[in-house]
VEXDREN-5564 format. One record per residue (C-alpha): residue in one letter; x, y, z. Coordinates in Angstrom, 3 decimals. Layout:
<pts>
A,X,Y,Z .
...
</pts>
This chain:
<pts>
M,9.709,-60.359,7.254 .
Y,10.532,-59.488,10.672 .
A,9.488,-61.243,14.116 .
N,8.898,-59.351,16.924 .
H,11.879,-59.757,19.837 .
Q,10.054,-58.148,22.719 .
D,11.044,-60.617,25.077 .
Q,14.930,-60.743,24.192 .
Q,16.253,-58.879,27.667 .
I,18.198,-61.669,29.182 .
L,20.192,-61.382,32.261 .
P,23.832,-61.192,32.508 .
G,24.205,-64.587,34.394 .
D,22.134,-66.769,31.874 .
F,24.335,-65.275,28.833 .
F,26.179,-68.884,27.921 .
L,29.553,-68.753,27.686 .
P,31.453,-71.942,26.166 .
F,34.485,-70.963,28.243 .
G,32.969,-71.180,31.669 .
G,32.387,-67.983,34.030 .
R,29.490,-65.573,33.674 .
L,29.197,-61.848,32.538 .
S,29.614,-59.375,35.573 .
E,26.458,-57.114,35.826 .
D,28.754,-54.219,36.729 .
N,30.251,-54.131,33.457 .
R,29.386,-50.948,31.025 .
W,27.561,-52.893,28.774 .
V,25.067,-54.309,30.784 .
Q,24.518,-51.298,32.370 .
L,23.922,-49.568,29.403 .
A,21.323,-52.490,27.847 .
Y,19.749,-51.912,31.007 .
L,18.937,-48.107,30.413 .
I,17.539,-48.593,26.516 .
P,14.000,-49.418,26.393 .
W,14.144,-51.999,23.799 .
R,10.261,-53.006,23.797 .
R,9.062,-49.864,22.684 .
V,11.806,-49.198,20.059 .
E,10.836,-52.649,18.893 .
Q,7.377,-51.327,18.453 .
E,8.284,-48.530,16.489 .
Y,10.618,-51.182,14.500 .
S,8.438,-53.282,13.522 .
K,6.040,-50.859,11.758 .
H,8.359,-50.509,8.846 .
F,8.197,-54.377,7.799 .
S,5.477,-55.752,5.810 .
K,3.274,-59.005,7.713 .
D,3.914,-60.724,4.489 .
L,6.233,-64.033,6.318 .
R,7.748,-64.375,2.725 .
G,11.361,-63.416,2.358 .
G,14.322,-63.878,4.865 .
R,14.382,-62.878,8.377 .
A,14.971,-59.394,9.603 .
M,17.628,-58.069,12.390 .
S,16.410,-57.345,15.306 .
V,15.921,-53.908,16.586 .
R,18.262,-54.699,19.435 .
M,20.743,-55.921,16.905 .
A,20.672,-52.903,14.403 .
L,20.258,-50.176,17.474 .
G,22.837,-51.696,19.819 .
A,25.111,-52.097,17.034 .
L,24.923,-48.502,16.113 .
I,25.285,-47.566,19.552 .
I,28.633,-49.358,19.847 .
Q,30.049,-47.713,16.422 .
E,29.271,-44.274,17.441 .
R,30.635,-45.050,21.284 .
E,33.835,-46.477,20.148 .
G,34.523,-44.423,17.080 .
F,34.619,-48.031,15.228 .
S,35.194,-48.656,11.624 .
D,32.307,-51.388,9.682 .
R,34.786,-53.893,9.417 .
H,36.261,-52.967,12.839 .
L,32.542,-53.122,14.391 .
V,31.992,-56.423,13.165 .
Q,35.345,-57.874,14.142 .
H,35.131,-56.068,17.504 .
I,31.600,-57.610,18.568 .
T,32.977,-61.510,17.497 .
E,35.857,-61.126,19.755 .
N,34.048,-59.369,22.646 .
P,30.607,-61.768,24.751 .
Y,29.509,-58.089,26.793 .
L,29.162,-56.484,23.304 .
Q,27.211,-59.697,21.876 .
Y,25.447,-59.757,25.071 .
F,24.191,-56.230,24.743 .
L,23.075,-56.574,20.611 .
G,20.762,-59.492,22.351 .
L,22.362,-63.046,21.945 .
E,21.925,-65.548,24.206 .
A,25.112,-67.090,23.941 .
Y,28.462,-66.441,22.918 .
Q,29.119,-67.220,19.481 .
E,32.272,-66.838,16.978 .
E,30.854,-66.394,13.857 .
P,30.256,-62.796,13.168 .
P,26.392,-61.944,13.933 .
F,25.949,-59.649,10.159 .
D,28.144,-58.507,7.660 .
P,29.755,-55.369,7.661 .
S,27.930,-53.594,4.358 .
L,24.502,-54.337,6.627 .
L,25.403,-51.439,8.941 .
T,24.857,-48.759,6.046 .
Y,20.618,-50.920,6.123 .
F,20.731,-50.153,10.054 .
R,21.567,-46.789,9.049 .
K,18.827,-46.457,6.647 .
R,16.046,-48.545,8.146 .
L,16.421,-46.947,11.459 .
G,16.347,-43.263,10.238 .
P,17.068,-40.198,12.242 .
D,13.399,-39.389,13.804 .
A,13.557,-43.341,14.988 .
I,16.610,-42.259,17.110 .
N,15.244,-38.921,18.150 .
Q,12.298,-41.123,19.681 .
V,14.539,-43.222,21.545 .
N,16.463,-40.173,22.582 .
E,13.563,-38.145,23.929 .
W,12.427,-41.605,25.915 .
I,15.706,-41.821,27.585 .
V,15.712,-38.319,28.616 .
Q,11.939,-38.418,29.399 .
A,12.648,-42.032,31.777 .
A,15.919,-40.243,33.443 .
R,13.949,-36.836,34.662 .
H,11.546,-38.893,35.866 .
E,13.916,-40.562,37.895 .
E,15.232,-38.109,39.064 .
E,12.034,-35.796,39.955 .
S,10.517,-39.336,41.851 .
G,13.523,-40.464,43.501 .
D,12.763,-43.767,42.871 .
D,15.539,-46.141,42.623 .
D,13.652,-49.437,43.446 .
E,11.526,-49.682,40.067 .
P,13.152,-52.929,37.933 .
K,15.612,-51.891,35.450 .
G,15.383,-52.833,31.488 .
N,11.088,-52.483,31.923 .
P,10.074,-49.062,30.751 .
P,6.278,-47.700,31.421 .
N,3.823,-48.826,29.244 .
P,3.721,-46.814,26.205 .
S,-0.076,-46.444,25.948 .
E,0.127,-45.106,29.449 .
E,3.193,-42.786,28.397 .
E,1.293,-41.338,25.366 .
G,-1.886,-40.946,27.426 .
R,0.079,-38.996,30.096 .
S,1.855,-36.722,28.131 .
K,-1.058,-35.689,26.217 .
D,-2.949,-34.925,29.081 .
E,-0.018,-32.783,30.010 .
S,0.253,-31.175,26.908 .
Q,-3.004,-30.229,26.876 .
A,-3.273,-28.727,29.764 .
P,0.326,-27.163,30.974 .
C,1.833,-27.059,34.284 .
T,2.838,-24.167,35.971 .
H,6.592,-23.356,34.335 .
Q,9.535,-25.592,35.508 .
G,13.272,-26.156,34.322 .
K,15.466,-24.066,31.809 .
L,15.624,-24.559,28.135 .
I,19.074,-23.866,26.535 .
L,19.221,-23.700,22.830 .
D,22.040,-23.290,20.385 .
A,23.183,-24.331,17.375 .
T,26.553,-25.809,15.489 .
C,27.346,-27.218,12.191 .
A,28.820,-31.090,11.880 .
P,31.100,-30.910,9.225 .
A,31.449,-33.894,6.259 .
D,34.411,-35.884,5.227 .
I,35.126,-34.086,2.434 .
A,38.163,-32.115,0.646 .
Y,38.348,-28.226,1.526 .
P,36.277,-27.147,-1.979 .
T,37.743,-24.862,-4.479 .
D,36.294,-24.148,-8.119 .
L,38.924,-25.385,-9.519 .
A,39.751,-28.531,-8.147 .
L,35.794,-29.412,-8.113 .
L,35.577,-28.536,-12.431 .
N,38.814,-30.866,-12.457 .
T,37.387,-33.265,-10.745 .
A,33.864,-33.415,-12.943 .
R,36.112,-33.361,-15.811 .
E,37.933,-36.783,-14.813 .
K,34.601,-38.322,-14.092 .
L,33.158,-37.417,-17.649 .
E,36.259,-38.491,-19.427 .
D,35.263,-41.993,-17.497 .
I,31.568,-41.574,-18.861 .
I,32.732,-41.341,-22.312 .
D,34.936,-43.780,-22.152 .
I,32.105,-46.213,-21.308 .
L,29.763,-45.140,-23.450 .
H,31.838,-45.194,-26.710 .
A,33.140,-48.610,-26.068 .
P,30.527,-50.542,-27.510 .
H,31.251,-48.927,-30.908 .
V,35.395,-48.894,-30.813 .
G,36.744,-49.193,-34.604 .
G,33.153,-48.598,-35.856 .
M,32.669,-44.600,-34.763 .
K,35.623,-42.587,-34.344 .
K,35.977,-41.559,-30.510 .
P,35.605,-37.402,-29.403 .
R,38.660,-35.688,-29.424 .
D,38.139,-34.659,-25.349 .
R,41.769,-33.352,-24.893 .
R,42.340,-34.780,-21.245 .
R,45.760,-34.832,-21.386 .
Q,46.233,-30.960,-22.187 .
A,43.256,-30.146,-19.800 .
R,45.217,-32.161,-16.866 .
R,48.216,-29.845,-17.994 .
D,46.549,-27.036,-17.889 .
Y,45.099,-27.778,-14.539 .
L,48.317,-28.732,-12.518 .
R,50.219,-25.748,-13.869 .
T,47.503,-23.271,-11.647 .
A,47.071,-26.447,-8.701 .
K,50.505,-26.737,-8.332 .
N,51.374,-22.550,-8.075 .
R,51.775,-22.303,-4.661 .
K,50.400,-18.516,-4.782 .
P,48.594,-18.207,-8.158 .
S,47.247,-14.674,-8.525 .
R,43.451,-13.693,-8.847 .
S,43.416,-13.364,-12.518 .
E,45.662,-16.948,-13.008 .
I,43.127,-18.854,-11.152 .
R,40.063,-17.227,-13.135 .
K,41.532,-18.175,-16.365 .
A,42.569,-21.159,-14.986 .
I,38.523,-21.838,-14.114 .
G,37.535,-20.655,-17.196 .
R,39.675,-23.164,-19.386 .
Q,38.168,-26.256,-17.292 .
L,34.593,-24.873,-17.445 .
R,35.342,-25.408,-21.361 .
Y,36.482,-28.452,-20.994 .
V,33.781,-29.767,-18.593 .
A,30.795,-27.958,-21.470 .
R,33.044,-29.752,-24.615 .
D,32.562,-33.095,-22.635 .
L,29.129,-32.768,-21.812 .
R,28.619,-32.483,-25.639 .
F,29.991,-35.524,-26.623 .
I,28.111,-37.441,-24.006 .
E,25.069,-35.905,-25.447 .
Q,26.397,-36.805,-28.402 .
L,27.184,-40.584,-27.552 .
G,24.222,-40.581,-25.881 .
Q,22.017,-41.023,-29.344 .
H,24.077,-44.153,-30.205 .
T,24.824,-45.646,-26.606 .
P,21.620,-45.219,-24.156 .
L,22.588,-43.899,-20.352 .
T,21.583,-46.980,-18.861 .
A,25.291,-48.764,-19.973 .
L,26.246,-46.154,-16.834 .
S,26.093,-47.311,-13.080 .
K,23.703,-45.956,-10.937 .
K,26.588,-43.972,-9.080 .
Q,27.623,-42.409,-12.604 .
Y,24.277,-41.565,-13.489 .
R,23.987,-39.544,-10.728 .
D,27.220,-38.094,-11.164 .
L,26.526,-37.423,-14.083 .
L,23.552,-35.269,-13.162 .
V,25.287,-33.582,-10.456 .
I,27.527,-32.288,-12.494 .
H,25.183,-30.571,-14.893 .
E,24.110,-28.359,-12.289 .
L,27.784,-28.022,-10.869 .
H,28.767,-26.750,-14.365 .
R,25.558,-24.350,-14.390 .
Q,26.303,-22.831,-11.036 .
Q,30.006,-22.490,-11.994 .
R,28.984,-20.841,-15.430 .
E,26.931,-18.389,-13.355 .
M,29.406,-17.427,-10.565 .
Y,31.996,-17.318,-13.512 .
R,29.779,-14.426,-15.846 .
S,29.015,-12.468,-12.760 .
R,32.249,-12.529,-10.996 .
S,30.947,-13.433,-7.832 .
H,31.279,-16.651,-5.279 .
R,28.091,-16.748,-4.415 .
V,25.108,-18.978,-5.825 .
D,21.956,-20.694,-4.729 .
D,22.228,-24.394,-3.305 .
R,25.794,-24.094,-3.933 .
I,27.415,-27.772,-4.592 .
V,30.912,-28.054,-2.922 .
S,30.905,-31.958,-3.061 .
I,30.561,-34.147,-6.103 .
A,30.136,-37.177,-4.064 .
Q,27.844,-35.662,-1.641 .
P,25.920,-32.978,-3.451 .
D,23.683,-32.468,-0.250 .
V,26.542,-30.742,1.464 .
R,26.633,-26.691,1.505 .
P,28.809,-24.503,3.061 .
I,27.571,-22.803,6.332 .
V,28.970,-19.333,7.690 .
R,29.899,-19.473,11.210 .
G,32.206,-17.071,11.785 .
K,34.229,-18.825,14.004 .
A,38.209,-18.319,14.274 .
K,38.972,-21.964,13.237 .
A,36.823,-22.008,10.169 .
N,35.018,-19.270,9.338 .
V,33.024,-21.277,6.867 .
E,32.139,-25.162,7.368 .
F,30.874,-27.538,5.155 .
G,28.054,-29.707,6.614 .
A,24.624,-29.958,7.815 .
K,23.926,-27.353,10.645 .
V,22.343,-28.461,13.810 .
A,20.224,-27.124,16.431 .
I,19.872,-28.738,19.960 .
S,18.337,-28.225,23.164 .
V,19.328,-29.303,26.215 .
V,17.742,-29.660,29.137 .
D,19.201,-30.787,32.468 .
G,22.173,-31.880,31.276 .
Y,20.584,-33.999,28.426 .
A,20.849,-32.666,24.638 .
M,17.457,-33.176,22.151 .
M,17.338,-32.911,18.518 .
E,15.318,-29.618,17.605 .
R,16.774,-29.315,14.010 .
T,18.737,-30.602,11.373 .
S,19.288,-29.125,7.770 .
W,21.785,-28.897,5.174 .
D,21.006,-25.549,3.929 .
S,21.878,-22.647,6.298 .
F,18.940,-20.929,8.430 .
N,18.871,-18.384,11.705 .
E,18.599,-20.823,14.376 .
G,16.660,-18.063,15.982 .
T,13.583,-19.184,14.311 .
T,13.243,-22.505,16.147 .
L,12.968,-21.213,19.547 .
I,9.039,-21.334,19.347 .
E,9.316,-24.668,17.927 .
S,11.594,-25.397,20.698 .
V,9.257,-24.656,23.361 .
E,6.051,-26.258,22.035 .
R,8.455,-29.615,22.414 .
Y,9.100,-28.620,25.349 .
V,5.846,-28.623,26.801 .
E,4.948,-31.872,24.726 .
R,8.012,-33.363,26.525 .
F,7.628,-32.149,30.030 .
G,4.010,-30.999,30.012 .
C,5.204,-27.460,30.782 .
Y,6.631,-24.500,30.257 .
P,10.479,-23.835,31.026 .
E,10.748,-21.128,33.297 .
A,13.493,-19.856,31.262 .
I,15.358,-20.052,27.914 .
L,19.144,-19.642,27.862 .
A,20.077,-18.499,24.326 .
D,22.693,-16.112,22.657 .
K,21.791,-12.636,21.192 .
I,20.622,-14.399,17.809 .
Y,17.343,-15.680,19.381 .
R,16.443,-11.901,20.712 .
T,14.450,-11.316,18.332 .
R,10.751,-8.997,18.698 .
E,8.651,-12.289,17.529 .
N,10.671,-14.324,20.332 .
L,10.553,-11.834,23.010 .
R,7.031,-11.049,22.541 .
Y,6.005,-15.084,22.722 .
C,8.026,-15.487,25.605 .
K,6.191,-12.635,27.477 .
E,2.539,-13.902,26.714 .
H,3.619,-17.549,28.204 .
G,5.901,-16.129,30.830 .
I,9.313,-17.230,29.922 .
R,11.991,-15.047,30.754 .
L,14.536,-15.131,27.855 .
S,17.918,-14.158,28.570 .
G,20.165,-11.496,27.391 .
P,20.104,-7.762,27.318 .
K,17.219,-5.691,26.155 .
L,16.740,-4.577,22.706 .
G,17.829,-1.026,21.969 .
R,20.484,1.461,23.004 .
P,22.154,-0.066,26.445 .
P,20.997,1.679,29.514 .
K,23.367,4.137,31.539 .
H,22.620,2.414,34.770 .
V,22.076,-1.456,35.002 .
D,20.621,-3.108,38.110 .
P,23.041,-5.025,39.846 .
E,20.454,-7.796,39.866 .
Q,20.284,-7.416,36.467 .
K,23.892,-7.770,35.729 .
K,24.254,-10.861,38.079 .
Q,21.298,-12.565,36.610 .
E,22.858,-11.919,32.937 .
Y,26.181,-13.663,34.845 .
Q,24.275,-16.333,36.158 .
D,22.789,-17.021,32.832 .
M,26.035,-17.232,30.432 .
S,27.444,-19.507,33.265 .
E,24.621,-22.115,32.790 .
R,24.377,-21.743,29.018 .
N,27.853,-22.754,28.800 .
A,26.332,-26.269,29.449 .
V,25.364,-26.376,25.488 .
E,28.577,-25.445,24.590 .
G,30.570,-28.636,26.141 .
K,27.802,-30.850,24.874 .
F,28.943,-29.541,21.285 .
G,32.321,-30.026,22.429 .
E,31.990,-33.198,24.214 .
A,30.036,-34.275,20.853 .
K,32.877,-33.365,18.711 .
R,36.115,-34.674,20.296 .
S,34.335,-37.684,21.697 .
Y,31.562,-39.072,19.607 .
G,32.255,-37.652,15.946 .
L,30.160,-34.927,15.772 .
G,33.246,-32.804,14.452 .
L,33.685,-35.069,11.212 .
I,30.685,-37.034,9.981 .
R,31.874,-40.048,7.764 .
A,28.534,-41.273,6.236 .
R,27.898,-40.563,2.871 .
L,24.229,-40.114,2.327 .
R,22.569,-37.530,3.710 .
Q,19.700,-39.846,5.635 .
T,22.710,-41.978,6.901 .
S,24.462,-38.898,7.974 .
E,21.518,-37.531,9.928 .
T,21.055,-40.817,11.454 .
V,24.807,-40.800,12.416 .
I,24.318,-36.912,14.264 .
A,21.032,-38.467,15.938 .
L,22.899,-41.383,17.300 .
Q,25.703,-38.686,18.783 .
L,23.386,-37.184,20.751 .
L,22.085,-40.570,22.088 .
V,25.278,-42.126,22.903 .
M,25.709,-38.871,25.073 .
N,22.764,-39.062,27.022 .
L,23.297,-42.601,27.364 .
E,26.480,-41.991,29.009 .
K,25.147,-39.129,31.434 .
R,23.058,-41.871,32.738 .
L,25.833,-44.018,33.340 .
R,27.797,-41.686,35.153 .
L,25.066,-41.036,37.154 .
L,24.328,-44.741,37.920 .
F,28.318,-45.127,39.084 .
W,28.133,-42.408,41.028 .
L,24.902,-43.681,43.101 .
L,26.687,-46.738,43.251 .
F,29.724,-45.366,44.393 .
G,27.823,-43.080,46.872 .
E,26.046,-46.083,48.163 .
L,29.433,-48.160,48.476 .
L,30.932,-45.108,50.738 .
G,27.449,-44.807,53.087 .
T,28.093,-48.653,53.978 .
Y,31.337,-48.565,54.598 .
F,31.411,-45.297,57.259 .
G,28.124,-47.216,58.489 .
A,30.245,-49.953,59.373 .
I,33.097,-47.780,60.655 .
W,30.759,-45.652,62.423 .
S,28.717,-49.163,64.284 .
T,32.361,-50.349,64.967 .
V,33.259,-46.938,66.932 .
</pts>
């Protein structure tokens, strides 16, 4: 059951503190609470719940989304997040509580369900609402609008539809790029993966054989010998290629042997005796063994949908060709940057050519802002013939040199324009650096596919909220300076 909390916005002065005093309106969490359209998020969030009055009452969207924003902004673990919320009245106000309480508002285990329930689509939608509100305020220059009260959703949807049907003249610049969000896994090697698979299969054999102890002879899996064979090569600092290949072949035979034993034991003990995680690992190991056997026989290191982690089978190797790491393991993320705000364009666990996202990104730009961009700033991989033809048809300038052989004499104005485009395109690289250094995009700690995508979307949302907070700070600072110098000038 879910109860609406659309009137949950309270003023800092109304937040009850049992030890006296009142919350400061200048606090960053109070200001941040004003920037999020809680009512619109509430309407979207409530659609995921049935109207049946039976069952426990679900947490409010402000509690769920607010907790995830705090976690990504501060880098807390699930357990430490709940501890900090319990100790800090400003965090409790940000979550929508009406008074300070000494008890934890929720259990740390609920954070996984918050990530699943919200999902990346809902987070990206909230991110777009915040970006649209920021652009609308910057364009109109109207700072008298009351905080915390976003426009009517129906009016916004109608306005966006009308604008998308009849785009205005070209306005703004669209910056595109892609990066990899590495997952928190050990660096995968074929030998280590097969050894881990063998150990998990041995545990499954123990569970399936446990009901038949004394009545049926346990299969001889030779786990001690297999462990010695693995350590003989793993502890060697510089094993040769032939030694590694021999060790992989041995582990492949051990894994195949264990899989046959499990198939035989499955005739006597049903696989329902395994836990969900063990059954899932068994399915993953079957596919892992098939891939490793195929690469071993063909003497190659490439295979479609290659598994690099048994715990996270969705993770794929992404070849980036960077100086730090030629190959990264995680989701590939394509984003767009408009006026310093980052928005998600595509998230995929399989490698893709980011140049194919240009047309889709431009169409989303039209839906968001009602007009085509004046220019698209991107690297050379986006300058395909199809993208150039599309940009020419819609009157959009695509940065970079022309296709084909470079001319002998370059126009100075064109060279100046290319240098300016390269300088402005650095904004997207700065966003990647900010997200990876400050907000955790450099190492995604979520374990599931859906929760990992939610965490990636949350990091872009937090980055945009931080930008709005900085602009709000400088606006207030400018007003204070103006008041101060005005008072001085009046006394002269």
